[in-house]
DOKEKOL-110932 format. One record per residue (C-alpha): residue number from 1; z, y, x; residue in three letters. Coordinates in nm, 3 decimals, decimal comma, always signed. Layout:
{NUM {Z Y X} "ala"},
...
***
This chain:
{1 {+1,703 +0,373 +6,822} "met"},
{2 {+1,532 +0,541 +6,526} "ser"},
{3 {+1,459 +0,354 +6,206} "glu"},
{4 {+1,152 +0,366 +5,986} "ser"},
{5 {+1,196 +0,471 +5,625} "arg"},
{6 {+1,063 +0,276 +5,329} "asp"},
{7 {+1,064 +0,540 +5,055} "asp"},
{8 {+0,711 +0,499 +4,922} "asp"},
{9 {+0,798 +0,322 +4,599} "lys"},
{10 {+0,615 +0,578 +4,387} "asp"},
{11 {+0,275 +0,487 +4,529} "leu"},
{12 {+0,044 +0,319 +4,274} "pro"},
{13 {+0,090 -0,053 +4,224} "gln"},
{14 {-0,166 -0,243 +4,430} "gly"},
{15 {-0,146 -0,006 +4,726} "thr"},
{16 {-0,008 -0,224 +5,000} "arg"},
{17 {+0,234 -0,064 +5,240} "arg"},
{18 {+0,358 -0,155 +5,583} "lys"},
{19 {+0,602 +0,039 +5,789} "leu"},
{20 {+0,588 -0,011 +6,162} "leu"},
{21 {+0,902 +0,083 +6,351} "lys"},
{22 {+0,871 +0,249 +6,687} "ala"},
{23 {+1,104 -0,024 +6,809} "ser"},
{24 {+0,879 -0,307 +6,689} "ala"},
{25 {+0,509 -0,391 +6,672} "leu"},
{26 {+0,349 -0,578 +6,388} "thr"},
{27 {+0,050 -0,796 +6,471} "leu"},
{28 {-0,104 -0,722 +6,135} "ala"},
{29 {-0,381 -0,924 +5,977} "gly"},
{30 {-0,250 -1,272 +6,055} "ala"},
{31 {-0,561 -1,431 +5,910} "gly"},
{32 {-0,782 -1,225 +6,141} "leu"},
{33 {-0,575 -1,261 +6,455} "tyr"},
{34 {-0,453 -1,615 +6,412} "gly"},
{35 {-0,082 -1,543 +6,452} "val"},
{36 {+0,211 -1,474 +6,226} "ala"},
{37 {+0,360 -1,124 +6,235} "pro"},
{38 {+0,563 -1,078 +6,553} "phe"},
{39 {+0,839 -0,831 +6,613} "tyr"},
{40 {+0,970 -0,763 +6,961} "gly"},
{41 {+1,194 -0,492 +7,104} "pro"},
{42 {+1,056 -0,230 +7,335} "trp"},
{43 {+1,218 -0,192 +7,672} "lys"},
{44 {+1,539 +0,007 +7,650} "thr"},
{45 {+1,626 +0,254 +7,926} "asn"},
{46 {+1,826 +0,571 +7,980} "arg"},
{47 {+1,536 +0,799 +7,885} "ala"},
{48 {+1,496 +0,612 +7,559} "trp"},
{49 {+1,867 +0,637 +7,483} "ala"},
{50 {+1,856 +1,013 +7,536} "gln"},
{51 {+1,544 +1,057 +7,319} "ser"},
{52 {+1,703 +0,855 +7,039} "ala"},
{53 {+1,966 +1,129 +6,996} "gln"},
{54 {+1,701 +1,372 +6,870} "lys"},
{55 {+1,506 +1,361 +6,545} "lys"},
{56 {+1,226 +1,104 +6,584} "pro"},
{57 {+0,867 +1,221 +6,594} "leu"},
{58 {+0,697 +1,056 +6,296} "val"},
{59 {+0,327 +0,965 +6,318} "ile"},
{60 {+0,148 +0,850 +6,004} "gly"},
{61 {-0,105 +0,570 +6,060} "leu"},
{62 {-0,371 +0,595 +5,789} "thr"},
{63 {-0,553 +0,266 +5,848} "met"},
{64 {-0,708 -0,001 +5,626} "asp"},
{65 {-0,556 -0,345 +5,589} "thr"},
{66 {-0,771 -0,432 +5,289} "ser"},
{67 {-1,126 -0,361 +5,178} "gly"},
{68 {-1,452 -0,357 +5,372} "gln"},
{69 {-1,294 -0,235 +5,697} "tyr"},
{70 {-0,968 -0,431 +5,697} "ala"},
{71 {-1,050 -0,604 +6,027} "ala"},
{72 {-1,127 -0,280 +6,208} "ser"},
{73 {-0,827 -0,109 +6,048} "gly"},
{74 {-0,596 -0,374 +6,188} "ala"},
{75 {-0,756 -0,341 +6,532} "asp"},
{76 {-0,729 +0,037 +6,559} "glu"},
{77 {-0,367 +0,018 +6,445} "arg"},
{78 {-0,283 -0,215 +6,733} "leu"},
{79 {-0,443 +0,033 +6,973} "gly"},
{80 {-0,242 +0,325 +6,837} "ala"},
{81 {+0,081 +0,125 +6,853} "met"},
{82 {+0,015 +0,028 +7,215} "met"},
{83 {-0,009 +0,396 +7,311} "ala"},
{84 {+0,309 +0,474 +7,116} "ile"},
{85 {+0,487 +0,185 +7,287} "lys"},
{86 {+0,390 +0,317 +7,632} "glu"},
{87 {+0,526 +0,663 +7,553} "phe"},
{88 {+0,846 +0,527 +7,401} "asn"},
{89 {+0,912 +0,319 +7,712} "glu"},
{90 {+0,904 +0,645 +7,910} "lys"},
{91 {+1,146 +0,816 +7,671} "gly"},
{92 {+0,914 +0,934 +7,395} "gly"},
{93 {+0,767 +1,285 +7,377} "val"},
{94 {+0,962 +1,608 +7,437} "leu"},
{95 {+1,281 +1,403 +7,440} "gly"},
{96 {+1,206 +1,248 +7,099} "arg"},
{97 {+1,140 +0,884 +7,021} "ser"},
{98 {+0,820 +0,814 +6,828} "ile"},
{99 {+0,832 +0,646 +6,490} "glu"},
{100 {+0,510 +0,515 +6,334} "ala"},
{101 {+0,466 +0,471 +5,960} "ile"},
{102 {+0,166 +0,279 +5,831} "his"},
{103 {+0,026 +0,265 +5,478} "met"},
{104 {-0,291 +0,080 +5,377} "asp"},
{105 {-0,572 +0,319 +5,283} "thr"},
{106 {-0,762 +0,027 +5,124} "glu"},
{107 {-1,106 +0,159 +5,234} "thr"},
{108 {-1,078 +0,391 +4,933} "thr"},
{109 {-1,092 +0,774 +4,949} "pro"},
{110 {-0,857 +0,820 +4,651} "ala"},
{111 {-0,594 +0,604 +4,821} "thr"},
{112 {-0,644 +0,794 +5,145} "gly"},
{113 {-0,572 +1,120 +4,961} "thr"},
{114 {-0,250 +0,986 +4,803} "arg"},
{115 {-0,124 +0,841 +5,129} "ile"},
{116 {-0,193 +1,155 +5,333} "ala"},
{117 {-0,009 +1,365 +5,073} "glu"},
{118 {+0,278 +1,119 +5,075} "arg"},
{119 {+0,313 +1,100 +5,452} "met"},
{120 {+0,315 +1,477 +5,494} "ile"},
{121 {+0,536 +1,580 +5,203} "thr"},
{122 {+0,780 +1,289 +5,186} "arg"},
{123 {+0,774 +1,109 +5,520} "asn"},
{124 {+0,751 +1,432 +5,723} "glu"},
{125 {+0,478 +1,297 +5,949} "ala"},
{126 {+0,407 +1,532 +6,238} "ala"},
{127 {+0,054 +1,395 +6,280} "phe"},
{128 {-0,187 +1,157 +6,106} "leu"},
{129 {-0,406 +0,904 +6,289} "ile"},
{130 {-0,669 +0,662 +6,162} "gly"},
{131 {-0,976 +0,584 +5,948} "ala"},
{132 {-1,290 +0,375 +5,974} "val"},
{133 {-1,454 +0,463 +5,641} "his"},
{134 {-1,591 +0,818 +5,662} "ser"},
{135 {-1,522 +0,891 +5,295} "gly"},
{136 {-1,157 +0,800 +5,351} "val"},
{137 {-1,145 +1,015 +5,666} "ala"},
{138 {-1,287 +1,313 +5,478} "asn"},
{139 {-1,030 +1,270 +5,198} "ala"},
{140 {-0,741 +1,253 +5,445} "ile"},
{141 {-0,863 +1,556 +5,638} "ser"},
{142 {-0,877 +1,775 +5,328} "gln"},
{143 {-0,509 +1,705 +5,260} "val"},
{144 {-0,420 +1,753 +5,627} "ala"},
{145 {-0,594 +2,090 +5,637} "gln"},
{146 {-0,409 +2,206 +5,325} "lys"},
{147 {-0,076 +2,159 +5,504} "tyr"},
{148 {-0,190 +2,222 +5,862} "gly"},
{149 {-0,111 +1,867 +5,980} "cys"},
{150 {-0,319 +1,764 +6,283} "val"},
{151 {-0,529 +1,457 +6,196} "tyr"},
{152 {-0,715 +1,232 +6,440} "leu"},
{153 {-1,012 +1,049 +6,290} "asn"},
{154 {-1,021 +0,751 +6,523} "thr"},
{155 {-1,318 +0,539 +6,416} "asn"},
{156 {-1,530 +0,678 +6,132} "ser"},
{157 {-1,875 +0,778 +6,246} "ser"},
{158 {-2,066 +0,977 +5,985} "ser"},
{159 {-2,225 +1,285 +6,145} "pro"},
{160 {-2,071 +1,487 +5,860} "thr"},
{161 {-1,721 +1,427 +6,000} "glu"},
{162 {-1,794 +1,675 +6,280} "ala"},
{163 {-2,052 +1,858 +6,068} "gly"},
{164 {-2,014 +1,990 +5,715} "lys"},
{165 {-1,683 +1,806 +5,660} "asp"},
{166 {-1,517 +1,932 +5,977} "cys"},
{167 {-1,174 +2,098 +5,964} "his"},
{168 {-0,961 +2,292 +6,208} "arg"},
{169 {-0,690 +2,022 +6,203} "val"},
{170 {-0,930 +1,725 +6,237} "lys"},
{171 {-1,052 +1,574 +6,564} "phe"},
{172 {-1,318 +1,300 +6,573} "val"},
{173 {-1,285 +1,039 +6,849} "trp"},
{174 {-1,577 +0,799 +6,803} "asp"},
{175 {-1,945 +0,853 +6,864} "gly"},
{176 {-2,129 +0,932 +6,542} "asn"},
{177 {-2,450 +0,804 +6,386} "gly"},
{178 {-2,655 +1,080 +6,543} "ser"},
{179 {-2,518 +1,006 +6,894} "asn"},
{180 {-2,602 +0,637 +6,865} "phe"},
{181 {-2,947 +0,706 +6,718} "ser"},
{182 {-3,032 +0,935 +7,009} "his"},
{183 {-2,932 +0,658 +7,252} "ala"},
{184 {-3,128 +0,379 +7,081} "ile"},
{185 {-3,419 +0,493 +6,863} "val"},
{186 {-3,665 +0,634 +7,118} "lys"},
{187 {-3,644 +0,326 +7,335} "asn"},
{188 {-3,682 +0,093 +7,036} "ala"},
{189 {-3,994 +0,281 +6,926} "met"},
{190 {-4,153 +0,235 +7,268} "arg"},
{191 {-4,069 -0,136 +7,278} "val"},
{192 {-4,102 -0,251 +6,918} "ser"},
{193 {-4,331 -0,017 +6,721} "gly"},
{194 {-4,342 +0,291 +6,501} "lys"},
{195 {-4,312 +0,154 +6,146} "asn"},
{196 {-3,945 +0,145 +6,052} "trp"},
{197 {-3,741 +0,037 +5,751} "leu"},
{198 {-3,390 +0,176 +5,698} "leu"},
{199 {-3,122 -0,057 +5,559} "leu"},
{200 {-2,836 +0,169 +5,456} "thr"},
{201 {-2,480 +0,120 +5,331} "asn"},
{202 {-2,466 +0,332 +5,017} "asp"},
{203 {-2,191 +0,578 +5,112} "tyr"},
{204 {-2,147 +0,882 +5,330} "val"},
{205 {-2,159 +0,711 +5,675} "trp"},
{206 {-2,465 +0,503 +5,588} "gly"},
{207 {-2,652 +0,793 +5,429} "his"},
{208 {-2,595 +1,036 +5,714} "asn"},
{209 {-2,648 +0,782 +5,991} "thr"},
{210 {-2,984 +0,682 +5,839} "ser"},
{211 {-3,068 +1,049 +5,792} "lys"},
{212 {-3,013 +1,107 +6,165} "ala"},
{213 {-3,217 +0,797 +6,251} "thr"},
{214 {-3,504 +0,909 +6,026} "arg"},
{215 {-3,516 +1,251 +6,192} "ala"},
{216 {-3,548 +1,101 +6,539} "ile"},
{217 {-3,812 +0,848 +6,427} "ile"},
{218 {-4,027 +1,116 +6,267} "glu"},
{219 {-3,980 +1,362 +6,554} "ala"},
{220 {-4,124 +1,101 +6,790} "asn"},
{221 {-4,431 +1,010 +6,585} "gly"},
{222 {-4,286 +0,717 +6,391} "gly"},
{223 {-4,287 +0,645 +6,019} "lys"},
{224 {-4,012 +0,529 +5,781} "val"},
{225 {-4,195 +0,292 +5,544} "val"},
{226 {-3,895 +0,239 +5,314} "asp"},
{227 {-3,519 +0,276 +5,282} "glu"},
{228 {-3,307 +0,014 +5,103} "leu"},
{229 {-2,960 +0,119 +4,985} "leu"},
{230 {-2,693 -0,151 +5,008} "val"},
{231 {-2,377 -0,111 +4,795} "pro"},
{232 {-2,048 -0,149 +4,978} "gln"},
{233 {-1,901 -0,501 +4,970} "asn"},
{234 {-2,243 -0,667 +4,938} "thr"},
{235 {-2,233 -1,035 +5,032} "arg"},
{236 {-2,573 -1,157 +4,912} "asp"},
{237 {-2,861 -0,994 +5,101} "phe"},
{238 {-3,136 -1,227 +4,976} "ala"},
{239 {-3,318 -0,963 +4,770} "ala"},
{240 {-3,312 -0,711 +5,056} "tyr"},
{241 {-3,435 -0,963 +5,312} "leu"},
{242 {-3,715 -1,080 +5,081} "leu"},
{243 {-3,833 -0,720 +5,048} "lys"},
{244 {-3,823 -0,677 +5,426} "ile"},
{245 {-4,041 -0,989 +5,460} "gln"},
{246 {-4,289 -0,842 +5,215} "gln"},
{247 {-4,303 -0,497 +5,378} "ile"},
{248 {-4,326 -0,632 +5,736} "lys"},
{249 {-4,188 -0,331 +5,927} "pro"},
{250 {-4,189 -0,328 +6,307} "asp"},
{251 {-3,818 -0,241 +6,316} "val"},
{252 {-3,527 -0,257 +6,074} "val"},
{253 {-3,262 +0,008 +6,146} "ala"},
{254 {-2,939 -0,107 +5,983} "ala"},
{255 {-2,657 +0,135 +5,910} "ala"},
{256 {-2,437 -0,139 +5,766} "val"},
{257 {-2,074 -0,195 +5,865} "gly"},
{258 {-1,756 -0,397 +5,826} "gly"},
{259 {-1,763 -0,722 +5,633} "asp"},
{260 {-2,110 -0,631 +5,502} "asp"},
{261 {-2,270 -0,655 +5,848} "ile"},
{262 {-2,108 -0,995 +5,906} "lys"},
{263 {-2,269 -1,133 +5,590} "ala"},
{264 {-2,602 -0,968 +5,670} "leu"},
{265 {-2,621 -1,113 +6,020} "arg"},
{266 {-2,550 -1,466 +5,904} "gln"},
{267 {-2,815 -1,452 +5,630} "gln"},
{268 {-3,077 -1,302 +5,864} "val"},
{269 {-3,029 -1,603 +6,091} "val"},
{270 {-3,052 -1,847 +5,799} "gln"},
{271 {-3,394 -1,703 +5,709} "leu"},
{272 {-3,502 -1,705 +6,075} "lys"},
{273 {-3,561 -1,330 +6,069} "met"},
{274 {-3,349 -1,251 +6,376} "asn"},
{275 {-3,649 -1,241 +6,611} "lys"},
{276 {-3,898 -1,060 +6,390} "ser"},
{277 {-3,888 -0,783 +6,284} "pro"},
{278 {-3,693 -0,610 +6,560} "ala"},
{279 {-3,342 -0,505 +6,454} "trp"},
{280 {-3,119 -0,221 +6,561} "ile"},
{281 {-2,769 -0,158 +6,434} "asn"},
{282 {-2,662 +0,199 +6,492} "asn"},
{283 {-2,312 +0,100 +6,604} "gln"},
{284 {-2,153 -0,242 +6,634} "gln"},
{285 {-1,775 -0,267 +6,601} "asp"},
{286 {-1,610 -0,546 +6,799} "trp"},
{287 {-1,409 -0,697 +6,508} "pro"},
{288 {-1,734 -0,735 +6,310} "asp"},
{289 {-1,911 -0,937 +6,578} "ile"},
{290 {-1,631 -1,132 +6,742} "tyr"},
{291 {-1,646 -1,503 +6,665} "gly"},
{292 {-2,004 -1,503 +6,534} "leu"},
{293 {-2,240 -1,758 +6,685} "gly"},
{294 {-2,490 -1,635 +6,944} "pro"},
{295 {-2,784 -1,653 +6,700} "asp"},
{296 {-2,610 -1,405 +6,469} "ala"},
{297 {-2,570 -1,144 +6,744} "ile"},
{298 {-2,927 -1,017 +6,760} "phe"},
{299 {-3,105 -0,688 +6,807} "gly"},
{300 {-2,996 -0,376 +6,991} "val"},
{301 {-2,684 -0,179 +6,899} "phe"},
{302 {-2,457 +0,095 +7,022} "gly"},
{303 {-2,095 +0,109 +7,131} "thr"},
{304 {-1,873 +0,351 +7,323} "asn"},
{305 {-1,682 +0,093 +7,526} "trp"},
{306 {-1,691 -0,271 +7,642} "tyr"},
{307 {-1,415 -0,479 +7,790} "trp"},
{308 {-1,622 -0,598 +8,088} "arg"},
{309 {-1,736 -0,260 +8,215} "leu"},
{310 {-1,705 -0,267 +8,593} "asp"},
{311 {-1,493 +0,047 +8,608} "leu"},
{312 {-1,144 +0,138 +8,733} "pro"},
{313 {-0,865 +0,057 +8,492} "gly"},
{314 {-1,061 -0,175 +8,262} "val"},
{315 {-0,912 -0,503 +8,389} "lys"},
{316 {-0,560 -0,359 +8,370} "glu"},
{317 {-0,622 -0,234 +8,015} "phe"},
{318 {-0,746 -0,576 +7,905} "val"},
{319 {-0,449 -0,743 +8,076} "gly"},
{320 {-0,201 -0,515 +7,899} "ala"},
{321 {-0,363 -0,599 +7,563} "tyr"},
{322 {-0,341 -0,973 +7,627} "gln"},
{323 {+0,019 -0,949 +7,748} "lys"},
{324 {+0,125 -0,749 +7,443} "gln"},
{325 {-0,054 -0,978 +7,196} "tyr"},
{326 {-0,024 -1,335 +7,325} "pro"},
{327 {-0,200 -1,589 +7,108} "gly"},
{328 {-0,410 -1,331 +6,929} "ile"},
{329 {-0,742 -1,468 +6,801} "ala"},
{330 {-0,943 -1,169 +6,927} "ile"},
{331 {-0,862 -1,230 +7,290} "arg"},
{332 {-1,022 -0,916 +7,430} "thr"},
{333 {-0,998 -0,552 +7,313} "pro"},
{334 {-1,304 -0,381 +7,171} "gly"},
{335 {-1,423 -0,032 +7,086} "asn"},
{336 {-1,212 +0,007 +6,771} "val"},
{337 {-0,887 -0,082 +6,950} "tyr"},
{338 {-0,993 +0,141 +7,241} "tyr"},
{339 {-1,051 +0,442 +7,013} "asn"},
{340 {-0,714 +0,395 +6,840} "gly"},
{341 {-0,540 +0,379 +7,178} "tyr"},
{342 {-0,725 +0,668 +7,340} "met"},
{343 {-0,687 +0,906 +7,046} "ala"},
{344 {-0,313 +0,843 +7,021} "thr"},
{345 {-0,261 +0,872 +7,395} "arg"},
{346 {-0,446 +1,204 +7,418} "glu"},
{347 {-0,260 +1,344 +7,116} "leu"},
{348 {+0,076 +1,267 +7,272} "leu"},
{349 {-0,036 +1,411 +7,606} "lys"},
{350 {-0,145 +1,728 +7,425} "ala"},
{351 {+0,201 +1,757 +7,267} "val"},
{352 {+0,356 +1,726 +7,612} "glu"},
{353 {+0,127 +1,995 +7,755} "arg"},
{354 {+0,193 +2,225 +7,460} "ala"},
{355 {+0,568 +2,173 +7,492} "gly"},
{356 {+0,592 +2,171 +7,114} "thr"},
{357 {+0,478 +1,979 +6,806} "thr"},
{358 {+0,354 +2,301 +6,643} "asn"},
{359 {+0,010 +2,228 +6,507} "asn"},
{360 {-0,157 +2,548 +6,627} "leu"},
{361 {-0,044 +2,490 +6,986} "ala"},
{362 {-0,154 +2,124 +6,976} "val"},
{363 {-0,492 +2,221 +6,827} "ile"},
{364 {-0,552 +2,462 +7,116} "arg"},
{365 {-0,474 +2,187 +7,366} "glu"},
{366 {-0,709 +1,940 +7,197} "leu"},
{367 {-0,990 +2,195 +7,165} "glu"},
{368 {-0,984 +2,240 +7,543} "asn"},
{369 {-0,953 +1,868 +7,619} "leu"},
{370 {-1,140 +1,725 +7,916} "lys"},
{371 {-1,087 +1,364 +8,024} "val"},
{372 {-1,226 +1,221 +8,346} "ser"},
{373 {-1,451 +0,917 +8,339} "ala"},
{374 {-1,180 +0,727 +8,526} "arg"},
{375 {-0,913 +0,804 +8,266} "asp"},
{376 {-1,154 +0,719 +7,983} "arg"},
{377 {-1,274 +0,397 +8,153} "met"},
{378 {-1,631 +0,514 +8,087} "gln"},
{379 {-1,921 +0,611 +8,311} "his"},
{380 {-1,913 +0,986 +8,245} "phe"},
{381 {-1,650 +1,252 +8,187} "asp"},
{382 {-1,563 +1,321 +7,823} "ala"},
{383 {-1,488 +1,657 +7,665} "tyr"},
{384 {-1,397 +1,793 +7,324} "met"},
{385 {-1,655 +2,018 +7,160} "asn"},
{386 {-1,441 +2,311 +7,039} "pro"},
{387 {-1,703 +2,408 +6,779} "ala"},
{388 {-1,705 +2,070 +6,600} "thr"},
{389 {-1,386 +1,894 +6,718} "his"},
{390 {-1,581 +1,580 +6,815} "gln"},
{391 {-1,514 +1,414 +7,150} "leu"},
{392 {-1,837 +1,402 +7,351} "gln"},
{393 {-1,847 +1,081 +7,551} "gln"},
{394 {-2,057 +0,807 +7,711} "thr"},
{395 {-2,268 +0,604 +7,468} "ile"},
{396 {-2,373 +0,249 +7,559} "tyr"},
{397 {-2,681 +0,062 +7,437} "met"},
{398 {-2,621 -0,314 +7,419} "ala"},
{399 {-2,765 -0,648 +7,309} "ser"},
{400 {-2,642 -1,006 +7,305} "tyr"},
{401 {-2,568 -1,145 +7,651} "asn"},
{402 {-2,763 -1,467 +7,700} "glu"},
{403 {-2,599 -1,533 +8,039} "ser"},
{404 {-2,226 -1,481 +7,975} "pro"},
{405 {-1,979 -1,499 +8,262} "ala"},
{406 {-1,715 -1,628 +8,019} "glu"},
{407 {-1,671 -1,700 +7,649} "lys"},
{408 {-1,606 -1,344 +7,534} "asp"},
{409 {-1,876 -1,186 +7,752} "asp"},
{410 {-2,081 -1,119 +7,440} "ile"},
{411 {-2,261 -0,794 +7,524} "tyr"},
{412 {-2,529 -0,715 +7,775} "arg"},
{413 {-2,508 -0,343 +7,848} "ile"},
{414 {-2,864 -0,211 +7,860} "leu"},
{415 {-2,789 +0,153 +7,939} "ala"},
{416 {-2,509 +0,405 +7,964} "gln"},
{417 {-2,607 +0,748 +7,836} "val"},
{418 {-2,426 +1,072 +7,931} "pro"},
{419 {-2,275 +1,270 +7,644} "pro"},
{420 {-2,506 +1,566 +7,703} "gln"},
{421 {-2,812 +1,346 +7,635} "asp"},
{422 {-2,692 +1,222 +7,294} "val"},
{423 {-2,523 +1,535 +7,161} "glu"},
{424 {-2,554 +1,594 +6,788} "asp"},
{425 {-2,748 +1,921 +6,790} "lys"},
{426 {-2,712 +1,975 +6,414} "asp"},
{427 {-2,332 +1,950 +6,401} "ala"},
{428 {-2,239 +2,299 +6,533} "pro"},
{429 {-2,457 +2,468 +6,271} "gly"},
{430 {-2,319 +2,254 +5,989} "ala"},
{431 {-1,953 +2,274 +6,097} "cys"},
{432 {-1,759 +2,579 +5,982} "lys"},
{433 {-1,406 +2,538 +6,114} "leu"},
{434 {-1,137 +2,728 +5,927} "glu"},
{435 {-1,000 +3,020 +6,131} "pro"},
{436 {-0,669 +2,958 +6,302} "met"},
{437 {-0,523 +3,241 +6,094} "ala"},
{438 {-0,621 +3,057 +5,775} "ala"},
{439 {-0,465 +2,729 +5,891} "thr"},
{440 {-0,101 +2,690 +5,785} "pro"},
{441 {+0,152 +2,664 +6,064} "ser"},
{442 {+0,303 +2,315 +6,059} "tyr"},
{443 {+0,573 +2,163 +6,276} "glu"},
{444 {+0,800 +1,861 +6,244} "gln"},
***
């Protein structure tokens, strides 16, 4: 069975590293998940023994374990490792076992750049997977494009990721701020009013998500009365909430994520502002809402998956998660885990279809990707847009569920919107993919 390599000693001090062997799974983030790290062997069989004789296929996991998106980074990593585990139990890919190497990107673009360079040039990663922070994703993708290494952006959602910052080697797997705004804003204007205030995390995802929201508001006769920029890692929202009380908008549209949104929600409740004005959060990640009291889960928000969707395969997927991670504090998988799993699974399937790990062949497979609603565990078929490299998929509009069937039945799904109805119309014009001929050939 292949071994992971720990040869990253030249990374800057303070950059935390974790290597995850293909033969073991780390339940990272013990404080978040409520368990100590656990290591367990995968099932061994004849196919695995044969694949172990070939050079392992190395996948670099570029995910946060510290910073604003540490919780989501841990969650998407578990999803990716579950997909890798399933393939390894069947003998790997193209007769090769799969070895995963993880390094903490620290929610910092500069660290993302160093780690991507390291994984490609020293660890010989065939592919890179991961990112929640869009600035980090953009930094990783620039390095990946330089070498030709296929990179899957699993969970960052700035419209620029499939727009002006697109690359031939990068594929975006989550819905973006424009998709979620299309699903939510028009309905919120009809129900709650036309005077809106934007509350925006002050970095690329926040800026571009609020930009997309503003465009839809104004196109439908609404007015943005103000926009408040919130620095990353803000924990005291008193000044922002006081200003909102003074302005009295009909709706607050928050493009705030990670640990920031947790703090915001709790302080909104403390000031009894959760009922008025109306609130929308462009996208709500499961690790950021899990464990909050019901009063703190207010407003309308978007997601691309929910663990209680009444669709084929969902119960089995949840059961596999709970079997693999017994005792985990987050007892049910959410959208971030789902995206990590789905992106990794579809990458490995594309390698199988291509019959090679050559990047140009794998890119062609991913550009033509179509996944049935059944395989995606969504309401509508999904497809890759070859002009932007963003997966077009079902978008769900949700709110807090006041009549839960069980403890973790937190969401009430208000609508499921087909991908064609929420497509980001601006992305194809902004995205200029490098020609295949200008993309270096890369194969490990």
